[in-house]
Each structure stands twice: as C-alpha cells, then as structure tokens.
N, C-alpha and C positions, 0 to 999 in steps of 0.2 A: 159708235163705240159701244153703246148699250146693246146693240145687236150682237156684237162680238161676245160680250159677257154672257148674254142669254144663251148663245150657241154653246159656250163652254159649260154653263150650268146644265143645259140639257144633255150635253155629252157626258158630264159627270153622273147625272141621274141614270142614263142608259148603261154606263159602265158599272154603276152601283148595282143595277139589276143583273148585269152580267156575272157579278160575283155570286149572287144568290143562285142563278141558273147553274153556274159552274159547280157550286156545292151540291146541288140536287142531282147533278148528272155525273159527278166524279166517280171514276172507276168503271163506268158503263161502256166507254168507247176509248180506243187507243188515243193517246195524247196528240201525236202528230196528225193522225187521221182527223181528229176533231178540229185541229188548227186549219187543215187544208179545206175541210168542209165549210168552216166559218169564213175563210177568205173567198171561197167560191160563191157563197150566199151573199156576202157583202158586195162582191163585184156585180152580181145579178141585180142588185138594188141600185147601185150607183151608175153603172154603165149607161142605162137609158137616160138618166138625168144628165150625164156628162157628154152624151154623144154630140150635141150641137157645139159644145165648147171644144171637144176633141177635134172636130172637123176644122174649126177655125184656128186652133192653136198651132204654133210653129212646131215642126218636127224636131224632136230632141236630137242634138248632135251626139256623136259617139261618147264624148266626155259626159254629157248630160244623161245618157243611158246608164253609164256606170254610176252616176250619182243616184239615179232612180233605183238601181239595184241595191245600192247601199241604204237608201231610205227604206226600201222594202224589207231588207234584212233587219234593220234597226227598229223599224216601226211595226212590223207585222210578224215575220217568220220567227226571229229569235225571241222576242217578248212572249209570243203565244206559247211556244214550246218550253222555254225556260220557266215560265209561270207554272205550267202544269206539273213539270217534273219537280220544281222547287217546293210547291205546296204539298207534294206527296211525301216529302222527307224533312219536314220541319214543324215546329209548333205554330199555332195561330199568332201568338204574341211575337215571336221572332220575325215571322213574315210581315206582320203589320208594322213593326218598328222599322224594318228595312224599307218597306214601301214609303214610309213617312219621310225618308231621306231624299226623295226624288227632287223636290224644289231646290234644296241645297246643292245636290249633285248637278242639276241643270245649270244653275247660276255659276257653279264652279267651272263647268265646261265652257261657259261663255267667257269667263275670266281667263282661263288657260288658253283658249283658242283666239279670242278677240280682245283680251285685256279689258273687258267690260266689267266695271265694278257695279254691283247692285247698290241702290240707295240705302240710307240708314233705315228708312221705313220698310224697305223690302227685306232687309236682314232681320229687323225686329218682327216682321210679319211671318217670316219663315220659322224663326225660333218659337214664336207664340203658337203657331199652328202645330209645330212639331211637339211642343209640350202638351198641347191639348190632345193630340193623337196618342201620345205615350200614356197619358192618364187613362184614356179609354181602353187602349189595348192591354194595359197592365191591370185593368179593373181597379184603378185608384191606388194600387200598391206598387210604387216605383221599385221596391226591392225585388220585384219579379225580374227586373233587368239583370240582376245578379246571376240568374240562371241562363243567360244568353250564351250560347255556345255556337261556334261556327263549324258546320258540317257540310255535307254535300248539298242538302236542300238550301241552306243559307247562301252557298256559293252560286247556285242557280239563280236565286232571287237577287243577289247583288249584280249578277250579269244582266238580269231583267232591268233593274234600275239604271245601270250604266248604259244599256242599249237605248232605253227610252230617253234618257237625258241627252245622249248624242243625237238621237232622232230629232229632238226638239231644236237642236242647234242646226243640224244639216238641213232639216226640212224647212226651217225658216229662210235659210239662204237660197234654197232651190226655188221657193215660191216668189222670188223677185221677178221671175220670168213666167212661170206656169201657175195657174190658179190652184187653189186647194182642192177643187173638185177633180181637175185633170191629174194632179199629183196623186190623189187617192186612188184613181182608177189604175194608173200605171203601176203604183206600188203593190196593189192587190194582184194585178196580173203577174208580176214577177214573184210575188209570194206563192201564188198557185203553182207556177213553174218550179219553184224551189221545193215546195212541200209535197207535191203530188206523188213523185216516185216513192218516197219513204212512206207516205200515207197508204198507197196501194199495197206495199209490202206488209205494213202493219195489219191492214184489213184482212189480208190473206193468211197472216201468221198467228193471229189471236182470235179466240172465240169471243164474240160480242153480240149483244142484242139490245135494241132500243124499243121501248114501248111507244105508242103514239104520243103520249104526254111528254116523253123524253125527247122525241123528235121535235115537238113544239119548242122545247127549251133550246135545242140545237138551232132551230130556225131563228129564235130570238137572239142567240149569241152571234149568229151569222149576220142576219139582216139588220138588226138594230145596233148591236155592239160593233161588229167588224165593218158594217156598212155605214149607217148614219152617224154613229158616235165617232168613228174614226175620221169621217169627213168633217164633222163639226169641230173636232179637236184640231185638225189641220187648219180649218178656217180661223180658229182662234189664234193659232200660232202665226198665221199669215197676217192677221190684223193687229194683234197687240204684242206679239213676240213670244218666244218659247219660255222665257223666264217667268213672265206674268202668268202664262197659261199653266205652267207646272205648279205654281202656288195655288191657283184656283182649282186644279185637279185634286187637291186635298179634300175637297167637298165630296169626292167619290166615296170616301170612307164614311162620311156622315150619312150619305144616301144609302150605302149598302147596309149599315147598321140599322137605320130606320126601316128599310125594306125588310130586313131580317125580323124585326119586331112585328111588322104587318103581315108578312107572308109566312114566315116560319114560326111565328108566335113566340119569339125569343123575348126575354125579360129586358126591361129598361131600368137602369139604376141612376142614382144621383151622380155618380162619376161620369156617366154618359152626358148628362146635361152640362156639367162643368167642362168636359172635354169639347163638346160641340161649341160652347160659347167661346172658348179659346181658339178653336179652329177658325170660326167665322170672324172673330176679332183679328186674327192673323191675316186672313184674306183681305179684310178691309184695310188694315195697315199697309199691306203690300201694294194696294192700289193707289195709295196717297202719293202725290207728286211733290218733289222737293227740287230745289235749284241744283242739287247734286245728282239727280237721277240720271242714270245712263240712258241715252236715247236708244242704244242698241238693245236694251232690255225692256224699255217702257213704251216706246212708240210703235207706230204701225209700220206697215210694209215699206213705206217710202224711205224710212231711215234705218231699217233693219240691215245688219250686215249679213244675217243668216235667215223623236217616233216617229 
C-alpha cells in the first residue's frame, strides 16, 4: 500500500513540474502538436519497459479495444488539448478552482455509475483540501471568487476535469484484467493515432520555433509527465482506486507552487502555508478508514468495480 501512495506522490511531483514546464513553453508550439509529441515521447519511454508484459498479456477483445480507445481519449487526448486551450482563455484563479473540483467530480462519477458512496472521512478530506486550494488560488481573499465567470476557457477546463474523472472510473475497471503498464502503452498508442493528423496540420499551418532549452522542456513534458507520471497515476488507480487517487492528486498543486518558488523565483506568502496545511490535512483525512468506507473507492484492485 505504501508503494502505491509513493507512486502517486511521485506522479504528483512530476505533474507539478509539468505545470512549470508548460508555463515556460506556452505559445511557442501549437497545442495539439505539443500534445502529440508528448504522447510519442511518453510511449518511447514506457514501451521498452512494458514489452515483456505486453508479450505475455492477453490480446484485447474488440470490446476491450473500444474501452482502450475511450481510456486514451479521456486520459490523454482530450485532457492534453482541453488543458492548453482552456489555460489560454481564462484567469489562473478560475483555472485553479476548477482543477480543485476533480476529487469531488471523480467520487460523484463513482456514485452515479456504481452507486458507491464515499466515506465521511473522504468527504471531509475533499472539502478540506478544496478549501485549502481555494485559499491559495485566491491569495487568501475568498471574495476573488465573486469575479468567477464562465467563458470559453472555463468550459474547456470543466471538460478537462470531467474527462479525467471519467478516466479515473473507466481506467480502474479496465485494469481488472490488464496491468497499469500495459494500459498506459495501449492508451498512448491510441492517443498518438488520434492526435498525429491534426498535429501535422498544425505544424505545417503555423510558424513556430523552439530553442534547445525549450526542447528540453518538451522532453520533460513527454518522457516524465506523459510517460512516467501517467503510468504511476494509473498504477495508483489500479492499486487503491480512482477516488483515493484523485484526492491525492491535489498535491500536484502544492508541488507546482513550490516548484514555482524554486524555479521561477515566485514569492511564498502566509496564505500558501495555510492552504498547504489544509490540503495535506484533507489528504490524510481521506485516507482514514471507517466502517462505512465504500470498498469500491477505498480498496485495491481485487475489490474495485472499475484518465
């Protein structure tokens, strides 16, 4: 179990670095092209590691191939593209508040699809972490939320959150038969097939140029975020369930802000500390077991019904 939590923490750290890399490279390369390159680089890292497991794994049936295509769309293609387009047309506060709804949305999907109710501790953990993130994103002034408006960017980001929450549910179900490593490879392959035609069109239609340092950022976003972090996140979903994993993913925001301080020399304020304490407290609360905990959300692969 500790191995699963460590995998998700490392995944959150890598995704936190992905946010910083994305901010540094924003506008330098067409969005869909960047998404396709990320998927290709991620596959180049995971395919050699997964090759023995792929040879011994059963061949997917036609139904399972459609499931893999769905997992690929929900976990890779749509989140990558909607994230880039959404961030280009909204404020940082709006985007961050929308991202903070992911655990609640994921557990809502589990309830709607499988009638699985989260435990009282999980609900309290979600609310506590959400409050902590809101404090950080609004810089300690909750009245900033009054300026929240829904436009095109916000719709793209809501789509991003919806896709990832459904991915957490569908991916958990699929990994009852296939390992997280095999699932990662298949989903990246389908993402490449989906994104490449549009990516080639963008590369030919737009003027773009990347310096060697920007290419290093793309390599990081592909190999480490789209590759290792994606696999580690799927591994967490496989072992402890999508509901728990989505709550732990809130630590991505803690890591991205901390890395922003270290790498981008951004300032750290008192409200950051208060928010971080609440986020971490919420994560700890969500991991506590009670007699009413739903096995579909809290247990490992053997009792799971299901990015």
